[in-house]
N, C-alpha and C positions, 0 to 999 in steps of 0.2 A: 476613584475608580470603582465601578459597580459590576457585579456579576448577577445574572438572572438565573435562578435555580428553582424550578418547579413553582413558578409564580411568586417566588420570594426574592427580594433584592438583598444581596449580601454586600455590605460595604466593607472594603478592605482598608485596613489601617485607621478606621474611625473607631476610637475606643470610647467606652462609657463605663461608669462605675455602677456597681450594684451594692446597696447597703441593706443588710438584713439583720434582724434580731433572731438569735437562735439560742437554745438552751446551752449553757457553758459545757456541760458534760458531753452532749451530743457533738459539739464542735471539736472538743478534745479527742474523743474517740475516733471521729471521722478523719481528723487531721493525722492522727497516728496511722490509721489504715492507709490513707492516701500516701503518706511518706513511704510506707512499706511497698507501695506500688510505684514509687518514683514520681509521684504527682504532687503538685501543690494545690491549694484551694482554688486559686484563680483558674488553673488549667482544668480542674475537675468541673467547676461551674461552667466554664466555656464549653467543655465537652457535653455537659448536660443540655445546655441551650441548643447546641448544634444538633444533638439527637432529637430534640423536640421539633426543630425545623425540618430535619430530614424525614421524620416519621409523621409529622403534622399532628402529634399527640404526645402525651407524656410517655416516656420510654418504659413505663411500668404501669400496672393496673392498681390504682388505689383500692383498698378494701376497708370495710367497716369492721372494727374490732367488736366482737360480740360482748354484750353486757354480761355480768355474772348471772343475772336472771335467765338470760337466753342460754347460757352454758348449762345451767342447772336443768332447765326444761329439756334441752337436747339430751343430756345424760339420762334423765328419767325416761324419755321415750326410747332411747337406745336400749335400755334394760327391759323394755316392754313390760312395765309393771301391771299387776292385776288392776282391772278397772272395776270400780264399785261406786254405787250411788251412796253418798254420805250426807248426813245432816250437818247443819251449821247452827251454832247458838246465836243469841242476840248480839254477842261481841265479835262475831265472825270467826270463831274458833270451830275447827272441824270436829265433829263427833263421830268416832269410829267404833263400831261394835267389835270388841276384842275377840269375842268367840266366833263371830261370823267371818271376820277378815283379819286373822292373826298376823299375816305378813304385812298387810297395809298398816295395821296398828303398830307393829314393830318399826316399820320405816318411818311413820309419823312421829313416833316417840324418840327413836334412836338415830334417825337420819340415814 
């Protein structure tokens, strides 16, 4: 038996298996939470797939986790640091005049 729903054919009583590899700790934590909701893994995955069909997209917006470098740059800009032209030695080390830019020097030395 078939039902047509928004150009998607849904087969009733036709079952299929899904095999996935997932981090053991993630599975354990998710399973515990699902149990507290009164759901098992099969039901949760079925609900997830049905939501994908219904919305014709993932039911959440994946995002990129920023790198540590991106977080540092964001924190620096958020603090609106003093901007100064600095020199760099042949090894790529920043040379800061301690008398001209004491705050920048302190930040460079102490973080």
